[in-house]
Each structure stands twice: as C-alpha cells, then as structure tokens.
C-alpha angles and dihedrals in degrees: 000000000000086000092054089045092052091044090052093046090048094050093046091051090049090053091046089051091047093050090048089050092048091050090049091048091045090051093047091048091044092063090046090049093050092049089051091049091050089047092049090044090053094047089049091053089047089050094049090046089051092047090048090051092049090047091052091047090048092050091049089050093049090051091050091049091049091053091047090048090049091050092048091048090051090050090049091050090051090047090051092049090048090048091052092048090049090049091052091049090045092052090046092049090046088055092048091047092050089049090050092048091047091051091045091047092047092051090051090049091049089048095051091041090060095045122091115253098249099053092041089051092051091052094045090051090063094050126084116264094252095056094042091049092048093052094044091046089060095048121088110266095249094055092042092052093049091050092046090051089060095046127098107277094237093049093044089051091051091047091048093053091048091048088052090059090050130207150356094077118201102226112193118207120223 
C-alpha cells in the first residue's frame, strides 16, 4: 500500500510538474505569439498604407492619362477639321485649275483652227509630240488632217501614233 501510495504521489507530482511546465511554456509562447501578432499587424498596416499609396498614385496617373487622351482627341478633331477644310480648298482649286486649262485649251484650239494649215504645221513641227498631239486631238478632224498633211513626215508619224493612244497627253514644260 505504501508502494501504491508512493507511486500515486509520484505520478501526481509528475503531473503537477508537467502542468507547471506546460503553463510556463504556454506563458513563454504566449508572449512570443503576441509579439508575432503585433509584427503581423504592423506589417499588415504597412501593406495597406503601401496599397493606399499605390492606389492614389495609380488614380493620379489615370487622371493624367485621361487629360492627355482628351488633349489628343481635341487635337485630332482640330486636325480632322483642318483636313476637311484643306480638302474643300483642294477640290475648289482643282476645279478652278481645270476651268483654266479648259479655257486655255479652247483658246489654243480656236487659234489653230483659224490658222492656215501651212503655218500651223510649221509651228507644230517645232513643238514636242505630246503638245502637238494634244492640240491636234482637240481640233476637228478636217482641220487636223490638213495641218498634219503639211507637217514633216517623221513628226506627223510620231503625232499619229500618239493620237492613236489617245489622251491624257503628258505635256512637259520647258
């Protein structure tokens, strides 16, 4: 019985020692865990502050990009308006130029129509093939054939081949 009692007392003291040790370990670990929680909490606040800062920076960049995009869109609109105005002016100038060329061409045709065949042929012989062809193309066939009959044979041949191709004639300016 004493043996049992001693055994019982020994095991109880062992359990008491173990529970004391567990409590000490728990208390030691508790302060470590609290420090770790504080550290994690601090890091979490820093992370959130960093995210907030990044978010603000991104928002500022977005606003800046929106302003830049609006500026670009405005400039593109102005460029498009300018392009349309230039296109209108270009078309107007092309029409005026065509009218001038038509008037100029009709005056040349009138001039050569009123000339006698011999002098007209002499003048056309001195011109390049393209210009001669252009003038003769615009004359009525009877007048053109009379002038070509009086032209140098080589020049008349070249003009005939060019007339066969038809307009547009590539007139070179000297």
